[in-house]
C-alpha positions in Angstrom: -94.9 -27.2 -88.6 -91.4 -28.3 -87.8 -91.0 -25.4 -85.3 -94.2 -26.3 -83.5 -93.1 -30.0 -83.3 -89.7 -28.9 -81.9 -91.3 -26.7 -79.3 -93.6 -29.5 -78.2 -90.7 -32.0 -78.0 -88.6 -29.6 -75.9 -91.6 -28.9 -73.6 -92.3 -32.6 -73.1 -88.7 -33.3 -72.5 -88.4 -30.6 -69.8 -91.6 -31.7 -68.1 -90.7 -35.3 -68.1 -87.3 -34.6 -66.7 -88.8 -32.5 -63.9 -91.3 -35.2 -63.0 -88.6 -37.9 -63.1 -86.7 -36.1 -60.4 -89.6 -36.4 -58.0 -90.0 -39.8 -56.5 -92.2 -41.4 -53.9 -89.6 -43.1 -51.9 -92.0 -44.2 -49.1 -89.1 -45.1 -46.8 -90.1 -47.0 -43.7 -86.8 -48.3 -42.3 -83.1 -47.4 -41.9 -79.7 -48.9 -41.7 -77.2 -47.3 -39.3 -73.5 -47.5 -39.8 -71.5 -45.8 -37.1 -68.5 -43.9 -38.5 -67.3 -42.5 -35.2 -67.9 -43.2 -31.5 -65.9 -41.0 -29.3 -66.3 -38.6 -26.3 -67.2 -35.6 -28.5 -70.5 -33.8 -29.0 -71.2 -32.8 -32.6 -74.0 -30.3 -33.4 -73.0 -29.0 -36.8 -72.0 -30.9 -40.0 -71.7 -30.1 -43.7 -70.7 -32.4 -46.7 -68.3 -31.5 -49.5 -68.8 -33.3 -52.9 -70.4 -36.3 -51.1 -67.0 -37.4 -49.8 -65.7 -35.1 -47.1 -67.6 -34.5 -43.9 -66.7 -31.3 -42.0 -68.1 -30.9 -38.4 -67.9 -28.7 -35.3 -67.7 -30.2 -31.9 -67.3 -29.3 -28.3 -63.5 -28.8 -28.5 -63.0 -27.6 -32.1 -63.7 -28.9 -35.6 -62.8 -31.9 -37.6 -62.9 -33.7 -41.0 -63.8 -37.2 -42.1 -63.2 -38.8 -45.5 -66.5 -40.6 -46.2 -64.8 -43.1 -48.4 -62.1 -44.2 -46.0 -63.5 -43.0 -42.7 -60.1 -41.3 -42.0 -60.6 -38.8 -39.2 -58.8 -35.5 -38.5 -59.7 -33.6 -35.3 -58.5 -30.0 -34.6 -58.8 -29.6 -30.8 -58.2 -26.0 -29.8 -56.8 -27.1 -26.4 -53.9 -28.8 -28.2 -53.1 -26.3 -30.9 -50.6 -24.3 -28.9 -52.2 -21.1 -30.3 -53.4 -18.1 -28.4 -56.9 -19.5 -28.1 -56.7 -19.6 -24.3 -60.4 -20.1 -23.9 -62.7 -22.7 -22.2 -64.2 -25.7 -23.8 -67.6 -24.0 -23.8 -66.3 -21.0 -25.7 -64.3 -23.2 -28.1 -67.4 -25.2 -29.1 -68.1 -25.0 -32.8 -71.8 -25.3 -33.6 -71.9 -23.6 -37.0 -70.0 -25.0 -40.1 -70.2 -24.7 -43.8 -68.3 -25.5 -47.1 -67.7 -23.5 -50.3 -65.8 -24.9 -53.3 -62.5 -23.9 -51.8 -62.9 -23.5 -48.0 -64.5 -24.9 -44.8 -65.8 -22.4 -42.3 -66.2 -23.0 -38.6 -67.8 -20.6 -36.2 -67.6 -20.7 -32.3 -70.7 -20.1 -30.2 -69.4 -17.8 -27.5 -67.1 -14.9 -26.7 -64.7 -14.4 -28.2 -66.6 -15.7 -31.3 -64.0 -16.6 -33.9 -64.9 -17.5 -37.5 -62.2 -19.7 -39.0 -61.7 -20.1 -42.8 -59.8 -23.4 -43.6 -58.4 -24.2 -47.0 -60.0 -27.6 -48.1 -56.8 -28.9 -49.6 -53.9 -27.5 -47.4 -56.0 -27.2 -44.2 -54.4 -23.8 -43.7 -56.5 -21.9 -41.2 -57.0 -18.2 -40.6 -59.5 -16.2 -38.4 -61.6 -14.0 -40.7 -63.9 -12.6 -38.0 -63.8 -12.2 -34.3 -66.3 -10.7 -31.9 -66.1 -10.1 -28.1 -69.2 -9.5 -26.0 -70.7 -11.1 -23.0 -73.9 -11.8 -25.1 -72.3 -13.0 -28.2 -73.5 -16.5 -29.3 -73.5 -17.7 -32.9 -75.8 -20.4 -34.0 -75.5 -21.2 -37.8 -73.7 -20.4 -41.0 -74.3 -21.2 -44.7 -73.6 -19.8 -48.2 -75.7 -18.7 -51.1 -72.8 -19.3 -53.4 -69.0 -19.5 -53.4 -68.6 -15.8 -52.7 -71.6 -14.9 -50.6 -72.5 -16.3 -47.2 -74.4 -15.6 -44.0 -74.0 -16.5 -40.3 -76.5 -15.7 -37.6 -76.5 -15.6 -33.8 -78.4 -14.3 -30.7 -79.1 -10.7 -30.3 -76.7 -8.3 -28.6 -78.7 -5.2 -29.0 -82.3 -5.1 -30.3 -81.8 -7.4 -33.4 -80.4 -10.8 -34.3 -76.7 -10.9 -35.0 -76.3 -11.4 -38.7 -72.9 -11.5 -40.5 -72.6 -11.3 -44.3 -69.6 -12.0 -46.6 -69.4 -11.0 -50.3 -65.8 -11.9 -51.0 -65.5 -15.7 -50.5 -65.4 -15.4 -46.7 -62.4 -13.2 -46.5 -64.2 -10.4 -44.7 -67.5 -10.5 -42.8 -69.6 -7.5 -41.9 -72.3 -7.4 -39.2 -75.7 -5.9 -40.3 -76.8 -2.9 -38.4 -79.9 -3.2 -36.3 -81.2 -0.2 -38.3 -81.5 -2.6 -41.2 -83.1 -5.5 -39.4 -86.4 -6.2 -37.7 -86.5 -5.5 -34.0 -86.6 -8.5 -31.7 -88.8 -9.1 -28.7 -87.4 -9.3 -25.2 -86.2 -12.9 -24.7 -86.2 -13.7 -28.4 -83.1 -15.5 -29.5 -82.1 -18.7 -31.3 -80.9 -22.3 -30.6 -77.4 -23.5 -31.6 -78.8 -27.1 -31.7 -78.1 -28.3 -35.2 -76.7 -25.5 -37.4 -80.3 -25.6 -38.7 -81.4 -22.0 -38.1 -80.9 -20.8 -41.8 -82.5 -22.0 -44.9 -81.6 -20.8 -48.5 -83.3 -21.2 -51.8 -81.6 -19.2 -54.6 -81.3 -15.6 -53.3 -84.0 -16.1 -50.7 -83.2 -16.7 -47.0 -85.1 -17.8 -43.9 -83.8 -17.5 -40.4 -85.7 -18.8 -37.3 -85.8 -17.6 -33.8 -87.0 -19.1 -30.5 -87.5 -18.4 -26.8 -90.1 -16.0 -25.6 -91.0 -15.4 -29.3 -90.5 -17.8 -32.2 -90.6 -16.2 -35.7 -89.2 -16.5 -39.2 -87.0 -13.7 -40.6 -87.0 -13.5 -44.3 -84.8 -11.9 -46.9 -85.6 -12.0 -50.7 -82.2 -10.6 -51.8 -79.3 -12.4 -50.0 -79.5 -10.4 -46.8 -79.9 -6.9 -48.2 -83.6 -6.3 -46.9 -85.5 -8.2 -44.3 -89.1 -8.9 -43.1 -90.3 -11.1 -40.3 -93.3 -13.4 -39.9 -95.0 -15.0 -36.9 -95.3 -18.8 -36.3 -97.8 -20.8 -34.3 -94.9 -22.8 -32.7 -94.9 -23.1 -28.9 -93.1 -20.1 -27.4 -92.9 -18.1 -24.2 -90.1 -19.8 -22.4 -86.3 -19.8 -23.0 -86.4 -23.4 -24.1 -89.4 -23.2 -26.5 -89.7 -22.4 -30.1 -88.3 -23.3 -33.6 -85.0 -25.2 -33.5 -84.6 -25.9 -37.2 -86.0 -24.8 -40.6 -85.8 -26.3 -44.1 -87.3 -25.3 -47.5 -87.9 -27.7 -50.3 -88.4 -24.9 -52.8 -89.1 -21.1 -52.6 -92.7 -21.9 -51.4 -92.7 -25.1 -49.5 -91.0 -25.1 -46.0 -91.1 -26.5 -42.6 -90.2 -25.4 -39.1 -89.6 -27.9 -36.2 -88.8 -27.6 -32.5 -90.8 -27.6 -29.3 -89.3 -27.6 -25.9 -86.3 -29.9 -25.2 -87.2 -29.9 -21.5 -90.5 -31.6 -22.4 -89.3 -33.8 -25.4 -92.6 -35.9 -25.5 -94.8 -32.9 -26.1 -96.0 -33.0 -29.7 -98.3 -30.0 -29.6 -97.4 -26.9 -31.6 -93.9 -28.1 -32.3 -94.0 -28.3 -36.1 -95.6 -26.2 -38.9 -95.4 -25.9 -42.7 -95.8 -23.1 -45.2 -96.8 -23.1 -48.8 -96.3 -19.4 -49.5 -92.6 -18.9 -48.8 -92.9 -18.4 -45.1 -95.4 -15.7 -44.9 -98.0 -17.9 -43.2 -97.5 -21.1 -41.2 -99.9 -24.0 -40.3 -99.5 -26.5 -37.5 -99.2 -30.1 -38.5 -99.6 -33.4 -36.8 -101.1 -31.8 -33.6 -101.0 -33.9 -30.5 -99.7 -36.9 -32.4 -96.5 -38.0 -34.1 -93.1 -36.9 -33.0 -92.2 -34.6 -30.1 -89.2 -32.3 -29.8 -86.6 -32.4 -32.6 -83.5 -30.3 -33.1 -83.1 -30.8 -36.9 -85.5 -31.2 -39.8 -84.7 -31.9 -43.5 -86.6 -32.6 -46.6 -85.6 -35.7 -48.4 -84.1 -34.7 -51.8 -86.3 -35.3 -54.8 -89.3 -36.2 -52.6 -91.5 -33.4 -53.8 -91.7 -31.8 -50.4 -93.8 -34.7 -49.1 -91.0 -36.6 -47.5 -89.4 -35.2 -44.3 -86.9 -36.5 -41.8 -86.5 -35.1 -38.2 -83.9 -36.0 -35.7 -83.2 -35.2 -32.1 -81.9 -36.8 -28.9 -85.3 -38.4 -28.9 -84.6 -40.4 -32.1 -85.2 -40.4 -35.8 -88.6 -39.9 -37.4 -90.0 -39.7 -40.9 -93.1 -38.4 -42.6 -94.2 -39.3 -46.2 -97.2 -37.1 -46.3 -96.1 -33.5 -45.8 -95.7 -33.9 -42.0 -99.2 -35.1 -41.2 -98.2 -38.6 -40.1 -94.8 -39.5 -38.5 -93.1 -42.9 -38.0 -90.3 -43.5 -35.6 -87.4 -45.2 -37.4 -85.0 -45.4 -34.5 -84.6 -44.4 -30.9 -80.9 -43.6 -31.5 -80.4 -40.0 -30.7 -78.8 -37.4 -33.0 -78.6 -33.6 -33.0 -78.2 -32.9 -36.7 -78.5 -34.5 -40.1 -77.5 -33.7 -43.8 -78.3 -35.7 -46.9 -75.6 -36.9 -49.3 -78.3 -38.0 -51.8 -82.0 -39.0 -51.6 -81.4 -42.2 -49.7 -78.2 -41.6 -47.6 -77.6 -39.1 -45.0 -75.0 -38.4 -42.3 -76.1 -37.7 -38.7 -74.2 -36.6 -35.7 -74.8 -36.2 -32.0 -73.4 -36.9 -28.6 -70.5 -39.3 -28.9 -71.3 -40.4 -32.5 -71.4 -39.8 -36.2 -73.3 -42.3 -38.4 -74.2 -42.9 -42.0 -78.0 -43.5 -42.4 -79.3 -45.5 -45.3 -83.1 -45.1 -45.8 -85.0 -48.1 -47.0 
């Protein structure tokens, strides 16, 4: 009898704990605090232990202490190094943290992936690639040792890099081991939002003439690919960002940035881990957005999307959307379930949801 009682207690405790984590925030307003206003364009950010913001921008990468707002910019034009490359090539649109290091990846040839020690800020180039088609879009990590970066195709597959040794070495996956892409299918380096990870599972989104979701169940060892109903068929159309709340619930968002008011076939959700996708909020709600994120602890119901068109929120799985601000941002990452950092053209801001 005592054993049964103990089991019931543990079961109840676990269930209650799980339920307590899911909240109906029902946010309907925000407060914007600008942390930086400068002539830089930021499309990639990541947050380390709620206090350190790392970001890539059009002339290099930088850091900001979120407690003091102290800023440190690394501008490749002023480093005196051998990086004799243009601003366009130097632009960093993919960044990520591990427990020890910050990683920053350039978009164009020669594509250089830098590993920067969090404490000493010592930098070294851990991967370099030269090709007229090279263009990297996003980077993230499964854990401290294993990470993934992705970019546009050079041959007949997406460019995917994998590390298994804390980012010291990176290996490019052979096209023999990846799904073949369609002519004109690529990706958008719009928000460092092309990759989503839950546990060992990984989703990567493409856009352009075809817009699909590439899926790996085993940290990049094997791959499959699934179609989406998102608008496609032009170089500027398709999925710009993906996020998953858990291994089943996910969202893709995008559209056509040349037609930012178009809200048809620009957002879709999945409830089966990305195998099938259903359009939401058709011909209503928000138009083009470059970054989408689930609100932490929101049960998959609460979603925020940002773009140069403004900030929008949904509290019902993406069916209805409310515009919270017309202030434009390219990318956003949550610190907790009510505070996020957003970045864009000439600005970085702290957003408090209310």
